[in-house]
C-alpha positions, 0 to 999 in steps of 0.5 A: 448515518453510520452505514453511510460513513462506512460505505464511503470509507470503504469506497475511498480506501478501495480506490486508494490502496494498491497491492505491492508485489514483484514479478519474477520468472520461476525455475521449474526443476521438473521440466528444467526450464523457466515458468512464465513470470509469476506475481507475488503480492507482499504488502500494501501501498496507497496513493497520497492525493495531495502529495502525488506519491505512493506510500508503503513500508520500508520493510516491504520493499527494502530488498528491492533497493539492495538487490538487482532486478535479476535477483529480487524481481521487478517491483510493481503495484496494482489494483483490480489485477492491473499492475504497473512497475514502480521505483523506490524514490526514497526510504526512511528506516526510522519511520519504516516509510518508503516513497514509490513512484510510477515508471513510465512505460516504453510505449508511452509518451509524456502526455500519456504518462501525465494522463495516467498519473492524473487518473491514478492520483485522483483516486488517492486519499489525503493526509491528516494534519492532526493526530488521532485520539484514543477511541477515534474510529478508524478504517483501513484496507490492504492485502493480508497474506498476499496471494493466499487471499487474493480474489479474482478482482484482486480486491483489498480486505477492509477492516475497522477498529478504534485507536486503543493507545497512543504510544510516543517512543521517541521524538522521531517516531510516533506510534498508535495501537489500533483494535483491528486485526493486523496480519502480514500483508497489511503492512503499508495500509493507510489508516483513515479517520472515519470522521475526516476520511484522511490518513492518520497513520499507517500499518507497520507491524502487529 
């Protein structure tokens, strides 16, 4: 039974998480010219099925809200090597949250875009309506170390842990500590309860 739960959590997270990155041409000083646009993965996002939005950390995408595309690059999210432009809908600095939305491509009509959105959010996860408790088992997945650990299929890294400490810093932001490994690139990864398979928290820092 535990093995079945683990498999389901892994499959659910793998379908819901996306790599957050940007595409930007790089200048080759030796050849004195620009290289083809390069993908740089900088974090993780996930699709909220019930809200039809993409969630990540504010600190992952903050530069793209303040700098023009020519300087920051084009913000994208992707799964299995397929990347799509997104826009920043809103940010919440206090909670380190950002809401992203897919951009409609020039060659798409409204019906095609609607079908695309349904195909994406059907693979999303739902938000829990209760807080996790200490010792609850959780799972999360993301893209630690960005391009360094990307496989050919751009698959996320899956990790498990437990809720170690519930910390309430203020009335605005509530934090928990988990026992699993957290390194750069996991920011924005959803943390789901292994029992309910719903999002109880998000990785923000280590």
